[in-house]
N, C-alpha and C positions, 0 to 999 in steps of 0.2 A: 517428446512428451506430452501428451494432453492435459488439460487442465478439466475438472469436475464441473459442467454446464452451472452447478449452485455454485461455483467459487465464485467470489466479488472481489473487485478491485477498489479499495478506499484509496486515494489521494490524498497525500497530506503538502499540505504547502509552507512547508519548516524552512526558515529561514536560515541563511548562514550561523546570524546572529542567535537561533534559539537552538542548530545542532551545529557542534562544531565541526568544521572539515579537515580530514588528513588525506593528503595526498587528491582535494578531492571530492571523495567521497564523504557524505556525512557518518558521523557517528553515533549511534543510538543504543548505548548499552541493553541488554536484553533484560535489563531490570528495568527499565523506563518504558516498554513497549506495552507491557500490559495497562500505563498508563495513558499514554497515545490512545490505545485502543479504546479505553472507556472513553475521552476525551469526542472522540468522533463516533461513540452509539455503539461499536461494535463489542463491546462486551460490558458488563458490570458487575455488582457482588452479589445479585441475583443467577447472573449467567458470567459468570468465571472464562477467561480461558483455559481451555483442556490442555491446551498442547501451542507454542510457537517454533518456528524452525527459520533460520536466515536462509534466503533462497540466493543462487549468484546473480551476479549482477555487474555493473561494468561502472558504471557513472552514480547511481542511484543506490539505495539501501532499502533492499525488501525485504518483509517478512510475511512466512504461512502462518495465518492464524487458524484454530479450530477454537470455537466456542464451546461450552460443554452440552449446548443443544444439540452441537452436530455442524452449525454452517461454519462454512469456512469464507477465509478473507485473506486476500495480499493488501498489507499497509505498506505505503512505499514513501518515503523520506526522500524527497527530491535532492539533488547535488543545484543548488540556488546558483551557485559559483558560474559554473558554465552556459553559455547562451540555450541549449535544450533544457534548461531549470526555470526559464521564464513561465509566469503562468499562462500564456498564451498558450504556449509550445505544449505545457500539461494540458491544456484543454484541447488543444488538436490531438494530443495522442487517446483523450478521452472520447473525443468524438470519432476517433479511427476505429478503437475496439466496440463503438456501439455500431459502427458502420457495417464491421466484420459480424457483429450478435446479430444483426438484423438479416445476413445474410445465410443465417443458423450454423456459422461457424461456433464451436463449444469456446469463447474466451469468458475471461469474468465479465461477468455487469458492474456498471459503476454505482457507486453511494454515493448519495448527495449528502455533503457535511456543512 
């Protein structure tokens, strides 16, 4: 399934102490997603989330967010327990996404946080 080109990707550098792990994956109750989205500037009281949905993932926890304005985001809580969850690896993932985007592929756009 292709993602809309306006879909943005916000990466959260959540440590294991901030987000408890269950079998290696972060746990973030849906009731707390709005607070994290607001922390990263993806929504506010003036522009609340219209919807959120957990996306399939293996090691991380990802949510598709839609703001009241129609802006769409992917909020990622990474798995800080595994090697792939290191900040350097996350930055490499973001650089890879940007290279794909620069080649014209419809991938999420990174949001600086």
